[in-house]
Each structure stands twice: as structure tokens, then as C-alpha cells.
C-alpha positions in Angstrom: 12.4 40.2 20.0 14.1 37.2 20.3 11.5 34.8 21.7 14.4 31.8 22.6 13.9 34.0 25.4 10.6 32.8 26.3 10.9 29.6 28.0 7.8 27.0 26.5 7.2 24.2 28.6 5.2 21.6 28.4 3.2 17.5 28.5 3.4 15.1 25.2 1.2 13.9 24.6 -0.3 10.6 24.5 -0.7 10.0 20.9 3.2 12.3 21.0 4.1 10.0 23.8 3.5 7.1 21.6 6.1 7.5 19.1 8.7 8.6 21.9 11.0 5.3 21.5 9.7 3.8 18.7 13.1 2.5 16.6 11.3 3.5 12.8 9.6 6.7 14.3 11.3 9.2 11.8 9.9 10.8 9.0 12.8 12.1 6.2 11.1 14.8 3.4 13.5 15.6 0.5 13.2 19.5 -1.1 13.9 19.3 -4.8 15.7 22.6 -5.6 16.5 23.8 -8.7 18.8 26.7 -9.2 22.2 27.7 -7.2 21.6 27.5 -3.5 23.7 30.0 -1.1 24.7 27.7 1.1 25.9 30.0 3.4 22.2 30.5 3.6 21.1 27.3 5.1 22.4 28.4 8.8 20.8 31.6 9.1 17.2 29.8 7.2 17.0 27.7 10.2 17.6 29.7 13.2 15.3 31.5 11.3 12.1 29.0 11.2 13.0 27.9 14.5 11.6 31.8 15.6 8.7 31.1 13.5 7.9 27.2 15.3 8.4 26.6 18.9 8.4 23.0 18.6 11.9 23.4 16.5 13.5 25.1 20.1 12.6 21.7 22.1 14.0 19.1 23.4 12.8 16.2 25.7 13.0 16.1 29.5 11.6 13.3 31.8 11.3 14.2 35.7 11.2 12.1 38.8 7.4 11.1 38.3 8.4 9.6 34.4 6.5 12.2 33.0 8.0 13.5 29.3 8.2 17.0 28.5 9.4 19.5 25.7 11.5 22.2 27.3 13.3 25.0 25.3 15.6 25.8 28.5 19.2 25.0 27.6 19.1 22.9 23.4 21.3 22.4 21.8 21.7 24.0 17.9 20.3 21.8 15.4 23.1 19.2 13.4 22.8 20.4 9.8 25.9 18.9 6.9 26.7 20.1 3.4 27.5 16.7 1.7 28.3 17.3 -2.3 25.6 15.9 -4.7 26.4 13.3 -7.0 23.2 11.2 -8.1 19.8 11.7 -8.8 18.9 9.0 -6.4 21.7 9.8 -3.7 18.7 11.1 -1.5 17.6 7.4 -1.1 21.1 6.6 0.2 21.1 9.4 2.9 17.9 8.9 3.7 18.8 5.0 5.2 21.6 5.9 6.1 20.6 8.9 8.4 17.7 7.4 9.8 19.8 4.5 11.3 21.6 6.8 13.6 19.7 8.0 16.5 17.9 11.1 17.9 19.7 12.6 20.9 16.2 14.4 21.6 17.3 15.2 25.7 19.9 17.9 24.4 18.3 19.3 20.8 15.3 18.9 18.9 15.0 15.8 17.1 15.6 17.1 13.6 18.7 16.9 11.5 19.4 18.8 8.2 21.6 17.5 5.8 22.3 20.1 1.7 22.6 17.7 -1.1 24.5 20.3 -3.0 25.3 21.4 -6.8 25.4 24.0 -8.4 22.1 22.8 -10.8 20.2 20.9 -8.8 19.9 20.4 -5.1 18.2 18.1 -2.6 17.7 19.6 1.5 16.8 16.7 3.5 14.9 17.2 6.6 14.9 14.6 9.1 12.1 14.9 11.8 10.9 12.9 14.8 7.6 11.4 14.3 6.7 12.5 18.6 6.3 16.1 17.6 5.8 16.3 14.0 4.0 14.8 10.7 4.1 14.8 7.0 2.7 17.7 6.6 3.9 19.7 9.4 8.1 18.9 7.6 6.2 19.8 4.2 5.5 23.1 5.8 8.4 23.4 7.3 10.4 22.3 3.6 8.8 26.2 2.4 9.4 28.0 5.4 13.0 27.0 4.7 12.9 27.5 1.0 11.2 31.1 1.6 14.5 31.9 3.7 16.9 30.4 1.6 16.0 32.5 -1.3 15.5 35.5 0.3 17.4 35.5 3.7 16.2 38.9 4.7 12.1 37.4 4.6 10.8 37.5 8.1 7.9 34.8 8.7 4.9 35.1 10.7 5.8 33.9 14.4 2.8 31.1 15.3 1.8 31.1 18.5 2.7 27.8 19.9 0.5 25.5 17.9 -2.8 24.1 19.6 -3.1 21.2 21.5 -5.3 17.5 20.8 -6.9 17.5 24.0 -10.4 16.7 24.4 -11.3 20.1 24.8 -9.8 21.0 20.9 -11.5 17.8 19.4 -15.1 18.6 18.0 -18.0 16.9 20.5 -19.4 14.5 18.2 -16.0 12.4 19.0 -16.9 9.8 21.3 -15.7 6.5 22.5 -16.7 3.3 23.4 -17.9 2.8 26.8 -16.3 -1.0 27.2 -13.1 0.1 25.3 -12.9 3.1 28.1 -13.5 0.2 31.1 -10.4 -1.7 30.0 -8.7 1.5 29.5 -9.2 2.1 32.7 -8.8 -1.2 34.2 -5.3 -1.7 32.6 -4.4 2.0 33.8 -5.0 0.8 37.2 -3.1 -2.7 36.9 -0.5 -0.7 35.1 0.6 1.2 38.4 1.3 -1.7 40.5 3.4 -3.5 37.2 5.1 -0.2 36.5 8.9 -0.7 35.2 10.8 2.9 33.9 12.3 3.0 30.8 15.2 5.3 29.8 17.5 6.7 26.7 19.9 3.9 26.7 16.8 1.5 26.9 15.5 3.2 23.6 19.1 3.1 22.3 18.6 -0.5 22.7 15.8 -1.4 21.0 16.9 0.9 18.3 20.4 -0.4 17.4 18.6 -3.8 17.8 15.7 -2.7 15.2 17.8 -1.6 12.5 20.3 -4.3 12.3 17.5 -6.9 11.6 15.3 -4.7 9.0 16.6 -2.8 6.0 14.2 -0.8 4.7 14.2 0.2 1.2 11.7 2.5 -1.3 9.9 2.1 -4.9 9.4 5.9 -6.5 6.5 6.7 -9.2 7.6 10.4 -10.1 4.4 12.1 -12.5 5.1 14.9 -14.8 2.7 18.1 -14.6 1.2 17.0 -17.5 0.1 13.7 -16.6 -0.3 14.5 -13.1 -3.2 17.1 -14.7 -4.6 13.9 -17.3 -5.2 11.8 -13.8 -6.9 14.9 -11.5 -9.0 15.7 -14.4 -9.7 12.0 -15.0 -10.8 11.3 -10.7 -13.0 14.4 -11.1 -15.1 13.4 -14.7 -15.6 10.2 -12.3 -16.5 11.9 -9.4 -13.4 10.7 -6.7 -10.4 11.4 -5.0 -7.3 11.2 -6.8 -6.4 9.5 -3.1 -9.0 6.8 -3.3 -7.8 6.3 -7.3 -4.3 5.5 -5.6 -5.9 3.2 -2.6 -7.8 1.1 -5.5 -5.3 1.4 -7.9 -2.8 0.3 -6.1 -4.6 -3.4 -4.8 -5.5 -3.7 -8.2 -1.5 -3.5 -8.7 -0.8 -6.3 -6.1 -3.3 -8.2 -8.0 -1.1 -8.0 -11.3 1.7 -8.3 -9.9 1.0 -11.5 -8.2 -0.6 -13.0 -11.4 -4.0 -12.3 -10.6 -4.3 -15.0 -7.7 -7.4 -15.1 -5.2 -8.1 -11.7 -4.1 -7.7 -11.7 -0.4 -9.1 -9.0 2.2 -6.7 -7.1 4.0 -6.6 -4.1 6.2 -5.4 -0.9 4.8 -4.3 2.3 7.0 -5.5 6.4 5.6 -3.6 8.8 7.2 -6.0 11.8 7.9 -4.1 15.5 8.2 -6.6 16.7 11.3 -5.0 19.9 11.7 -8.1 22.1 10.1 -10.7 19.6 11.9 -9.8 21.5 15.3 -12.1 23.2 17.3 -8.5 25.5 17.0 -7.3 24.8 14.2 -3.5 24.4 13.3 -2.9 25.8 10.4 0.5 25.9 9.3 1.6 25.2 12.6 4.6 22.9 13.3 3.3 19.7 15.3 1.9 16.4 15.1 -1.4 16.2 13.7 -2.0 13.1 12.0 -4.8 10.6 12.8 -5.6 7.6 10.6 -8.1 4.9 10.3 -8.0 1.1 9.5 -10.5 -0.5 7.3 -10.5 -4.5 5.3 -10.2 -3.8 1.4 -9.4 -6.5 -1.3 -9.6 -6.0 -5.1 -12.6 -6.9 -7.2 -12.0 -7.5 -10.7 -15.2 -8.6 -12.2 -16.1 -5.0 -12.3 -15.2 -2.1 -14.2 -12.2 -0.4 -12.3 -14.4 2.6 -11.7 -17.0 1.4 -10.4 -14.7 -0.2 -7.7 -13.3 2.8 -6.9 -16.0 4.6 -6.5 -16.8 2.0 -4.2 -13.2 2.7 -2.2 -14.1 6.2 -2.1 -17.4 6.4 -0.7 -15.7 3.5 1.9 -13.2 6.3 2.8 -16.0 9.5 2.7 -17.9 8.0 5.5 -15.1 7.4 7.9 -13.8 10.5 7.2 -17.3 12.4 8.1 -18.2 10.3 10.7 -15.1 11.4 12.4 -13.6 8.3 12.5 -9.9 8.9 13.1 -10.3 10.6 16.2 -11.2 7.6 17.8 -7.5 6.3 18.6 -6.2 9.7 18.8 -7.9 9.8 22.3 -7.0 6.3 23.7 -3.9 6.7 23.1 -4.9 10.2 25.5 -6.3 8.1 27.7 -3.9 5.0 28.3 -1.2 5.4 31.4 1.5 8.0 29.8 4.3 5.0 30.3 2.7 2.4 28.7 3.1 3.6 25.5 6.8 2.9 26.6 5.8 -0.7 27.6 4.3 -1.4 24.7 7.4 -0.8 22.4 9.8 -2.9 24.9 7.4 -5.7 24.9 7.2 -5.5 20.8 11.0 -5.0 20.3 12.5 -6.3 23.5 12.8 -9.5 23.0 14.7 -9.3 19.8 17.5 -7.3 21.7 21.1 -9.1 22.0 22.8 -10.7 24.9 25.5 -8.2 24.2 23.3 -5.5 24.4 23.7 -3.9 28.5 19.9 -4.2 28.5 19.7 -7.2 27.6 18.8 -9.1 30.8 16.2 -5.7 31.6 14.5 -6.0 27.9 14.1 -9.5 27.4 12.8 -10.6 30.5 10.1 -7.9 30.2 9.1 -8.7 26.8 8.5 -12.7 28.3 6.8 -11.3 31.1 3.1 -11.7 31.6 1.6 -7.8 33.2 -1.4 -5.8 32.5 -0.2 -4.7 28.8 0.8 -8.0 27.3 -2.6 -8.9 25.6 -2.1 -4.9 24.3 1.0 -5.6 23.0 0.7 -9.0 21.3 -2.1 -7.2 19.6 -0.2 -4.2 19.0 2.2 -6.6 17.4 0.3 -8.9 15.7 -1.4 -6.6 13.7 -0.6 -6.6 10.2 -1.3 -4.3 7.5 -1.0 -4.9 3.7 -0.8 -1.4 2.9 -1.1 2.1 4.3 -1.3 6.0 2.5 -0.5 9.0 3.2 -1.4 11.7 0.9 -0.6 15.1 1.4 -2.6 16.2 -1.6 -2.2 19.7 -3.8 -0.1 21.2 -1.9 -0.2 24.8 -2.7 3.6 26.1 -2.4 5.1 28.4 -4.7 7.0 27.4 -7.6 10.0 29.8 -7.2 11.5 31.4 -4.3 13.9 34.0 -5.7 16.5 32.5 -8.4 15.4 29.3 -6.4 12.8 26.9 -8.1 10.8 24.0 -6.3 11.0 20.9 -8.3 9.3 18.2 -5.9 9.1 17.2 -2.3 9.9 13.2 -1.8 9.3 11.5 1.0 11.0 8.5 2.5 7.9 7.1 4.8 8.4 5.1 8.1 7.5 1.5 7.6 7.8 -1.4 9.7 7.9 -5.2 9.9 4.4 -5.0 10.7 3.1 -3.3 7.6 4.2 -4.8 3.6 3.7 -1.0 2.3 3.6 2.5 3.3 2.8 5.1 0.7 3.7 8.6 0.4 1.8 11.0 -2.2 2.2 14.3 -2.3 2.0 17.1 -5.5 4.1 19.9 -5.5 4.0 22.4 -8.9 1.2 20.4 -10.4 3.6 17.1 -10.1 2.3 14.2 -8.7 5.4 12.1 -6.5 4.4 8.6 -5.0 7.0 7.1 -2.7 6.1 3.4 -1.6 8.9 2.3 1.4 8.8 -1.4 3.0 11.2 -4.2 4.6 13.5 -5.8 2.7 12.9 -8.5 5.3 8.9 -8.3 5.0 8.3 -8.0 1.4 10.3 -9.0 -1.6 12.6 -6.8 -3.7 11.0 -8.4 -6.8 7.2 -7.9 -6.2 7.6 -5.2 -4.6 9.4 -3.8 -8.2 6.8 -5.4 -10.0 3.9 -3.7 -7.4 5.6 -1.1 -8.7 5.8 -1.1 -12.5 1.9 -2.3 -12.4 1.2 1.1 -10.9 2.8 3.3 -12.8 1.7 1.6 -16.0 -1.6 2.3 -15.0 -1.7 5.6 -13.7 0.0 6.2 -16.8 -2.8 4.8 -18.4 -5.1 7.2 -17.1 -6.6 10.0 -19.6 
């Protein structure tokens, strides 16, 4: 059965809508492949994974009531490009350049694919918009593409439409503060009389302004299998997770890179993959199943490092066990959908330049006092020291016919309100850690010092 003959249409959920017009909600993942990739297999593999994952066949539509929908009706093809691979770090400049190109999500799926090809080593670069995917989903997609590129005649299971993050599918013990719920209801009622509709041209104005004023960069740490095994064993012996170790080690590296300045409390985020916390698990589905929580942390240098790591581990574990990461998903679902658009326009509208055709609309809206002003002010003023997304140990095959999966690297999305975004993945037994930042927020010299201190510390663990 050709599933492209079957229609699929659904509304965007709250947590998806809040990323729809965000200029920096782009997830680039790089699959490093050893061996000679058959270039002619790429297009066929993409078409086959579109059969497996329905969201890879959707575009965005906005109806007369300004409701946003995913639909499989009349959708253009996913763009695929092939370029010569000339260096190991070429993927970094490709990610930087491609991130500055907006998705045409009203015509085609918000995903682009670039193969950086050589006959011995290639990088498959996948760009996805965050409104319909998360890091784990793109990693699963990478595995599926590797399978089909290596074995073009292989048939993968066609997955059902991905389960939704509805109240009915979230654990029963998750509940929000009644006062917060009343506040959201009041905002929704007031917004109805003030509502302004935003469209793709508004998004382009925000997008182009953002990327003219912000430069994203990364620092990269790649551990060998032996180094990764040593680190994992030590964590097991000390009764902590690798995630907790990354957290505490980054705090330590920050402190050392800043010459042991007085430790300060900073907000830090922890991303959580919720797909298997749902009543109907999402398993290998492609979709947006990321949540998280924020807490305050600081490095304590007068106690043993592993004792400090266990404190971090205990604190994170408590929040995970209480399902606190679902709260923001609930709140996003309760907000009037167009408020998510308004919050983005409030945050970035004042940065739009006068030469933009949408300057008057966006600039005046960003300055207007209304029901979402206080939310936008809080949203824009919230400053993070760092956030960690750890995909964990991905149990992916190493070999795909004559091809070998070497690593998966990510250029994690970040922004002006966060100093460092940390993305970790362990594939084929090798841990890769990428720290992304905005150069206009964090000095390159300081970030490089943090990277050196962090790498030195991780390699010393045995």
C-alpha cells in the first residue's frame, strides 16, 4: 500500500506551535559514515522513510480561524543536495550556513538533507524544524536512513501516526498549579479581544533579523570507545549517570575557565525524552517528544567532586521521578494557540530593521502593552547558564551492509538567552559532546577554555 494515498491532517499541539515561528528552532544532526555511499540511494531512502514516518510527508496550513494544521495534501518533495566532502569540520560551516535559510513549511516538510560525499567518509546532514521533531526523532531518522542507504531493497515497518501529547496520554499523577491555570485562562480571555494574526512574511522578517544579529558557534569533544567505556564504568561505580556527570563536569569546567571566581547560582535546563513516559508510548516514532525542567545550580568546590556529582544526580532524579517535565507541556496546551506566535513576535519584533516590509507591524506590536506583554517580558528575560540534552547510549547497529556508522554529531539549537547548549550522544560506544553558543552572548575565548577544561576532566576519569 502506498501511504501517500492516505490523507493525514491534525492540529499542531501547543508545544509544537510555540516553535512554529521561532527563528532558531532548527535541529541539525550529522551522521558520519565510513565507506563509499551510493549517492543514487539517498533519494530512494528518503522516499522510503517518508512511508515509515507520516510527519515526513506533511506541510503546514493555516485555516481561516488561524488554526495551524499538519496535512499530507499537495506536499512538495524534501530538498536533497549532494556536495563534495573536503574536510572533517566542513559540516560545521554547512550547519551554520543552512541554518540561515528559512524552511518553506507551507509548501513542503520542514526538513532538508545534504550529503557531504567522499568515497571513504561522508557526512549526512539532516536539518529538521523543531515544531515537528526533537533530537531523538532525528537520531531515529538517521538510523532508518542508514539502514535504507546500506540496503536499498530492505523494507522497514510502516509506523502508525505518532501518538499525541494530550491530557489523556500524559500520566494521571501530573497536574498543574490551580493559580497558574487561572492565570492562563485569564490571559486567553483577554487576548481574544487583542489578537493579532501573524503570517509567513512576519516569520521571515523575524528569521532574517535574528540571523543577521546572531552568530552560532560550537565547541566539540569526541571520546574514543575506550575513553567512553572508562567514563561509563566510573559513573556506575560512583552510582551516578553519565548525564549527571556531564552536568557536574560542566559546572566544574566553567568555574576553572573563569579562574575559580566565586561560584554563582545559575539556571540550567535538563531535556527529557517523554516518548516512553506516555500511556501510549511513542517508541521509534518521528515527532516532538521533548520536554524538560529548569532548576538552579552552582559548583561547590570545597567538597569531593564525586560527592558533588551525587548531589546533582539526586536533584535531577527527584524531578524526573515526579514527572515535573510534563508541566510546561500542559501549560503550552492550555494557552490560546496564537499566543505562542505573539510571544515570538514580542520577543524579536523590536529587532526588526526599518527596511523590512513588516517593520511597522512587528515593531509596534513588540512595544504594545497588552495581555501577553508580561509573559513575553518574562520569557525574554529568562537567562540560562546552560541546558543539557543527552540522547544517551543509542543502540544502533554499527554496520549497514558495506557502510559503517562512525558517529552522530549535533549542532544543538541555542539562542541569546542561553550561554551554552550541550548535546550529548553515544553511538557505537563513542561519546560525542557538542556545546553551542551565540558569539554575541558568550566570548569565543571563554567557551574554548571551558571546552579545554571539560575535555581534560572527562579524559582524566578512570
